[in-house]
N, C-alpha and C positions, 0 to 999 in steps of 0.2 A: 327670221334671226328671234332669239327669246328677248322680252323686255325685263327690266326689273328696276324696282325702286328701291334705291339705297339710300340711307342716311350718312351725310357725309360732316365731318366737324369743320370748326370755320379754318383753322390752319391748312386744313388737308383742301377745303374748297379754293382756297386762295392759291395754294402751292397749284391746283388742277387749274385755273384761270391763268396763271403764268405760262404754265407749258402750253395752253392754246395763243394766248396774247403773242409769246416768241414764234406763233407760226410752227412750232415744231408736229403740233397737233389740230386737227381740225374741229374737234368734237370733245366732248365728256367722255362720250363712249370710246374715243378712240385712245384716249389717256388711261381709260380703267382696264380695255381690253389689252392693252399693250404691259400694264402693270401684271395682269394676269397671266400673260405668256411667258412674261420672265420669271413670275415665279413658278410656273410649270416647268421650264426649263430648267432653275433650280433646283427644284425638287428631281427631276430626273437626274442630273448629275449626282445629287448627295445619294440617289439610291444606286448610281453607277460606282460611286467610291465607296459606299459600304457593301455591294457585290463582291470588289476588287480585295477589300480588306478581309470580309468572310474568306475569300478563297485563300488570300496568302497565309491567314491564320491557320487553316485547315490542312495547309501544304507542308506544315511541319517547319524544322530549323534548317536553315541554311549548311552544309559543312564548307561551304566558301570562305575566304577572310575577307574581310572588308575590302582589301586592295583587290581581290580577284574579281568582286562584286563592282567596282570603281570600272576596273580594265573591261569587263563585260559589257557595260555600259556604254562605255566609250567606242568600242567597237560595234556596239550594234549602230551608235549615232551614226560612226564614220560611213557602215555600210548603206544606211537609210538615207543619208546625206542632211543630218540636221545637226553634224558637228562641224 
């Protein structure tokens, strides 16, 4: 595992100490690694959303009416058990 020296502001240091004191984390490293994991997950979700938006834009304009689109969504959700 790589070691790193990081400077942390006083408010952030106090917050990290609270996380450890609450026993949610056992060390500063655990807190920092959890924050990095969450940031990486957020980045992955943002990339997936961007890709979906680009795909939607490139697919062109739908000829279906809003009601037809809503009905198709309802039918799909009924079939996959999410409605």
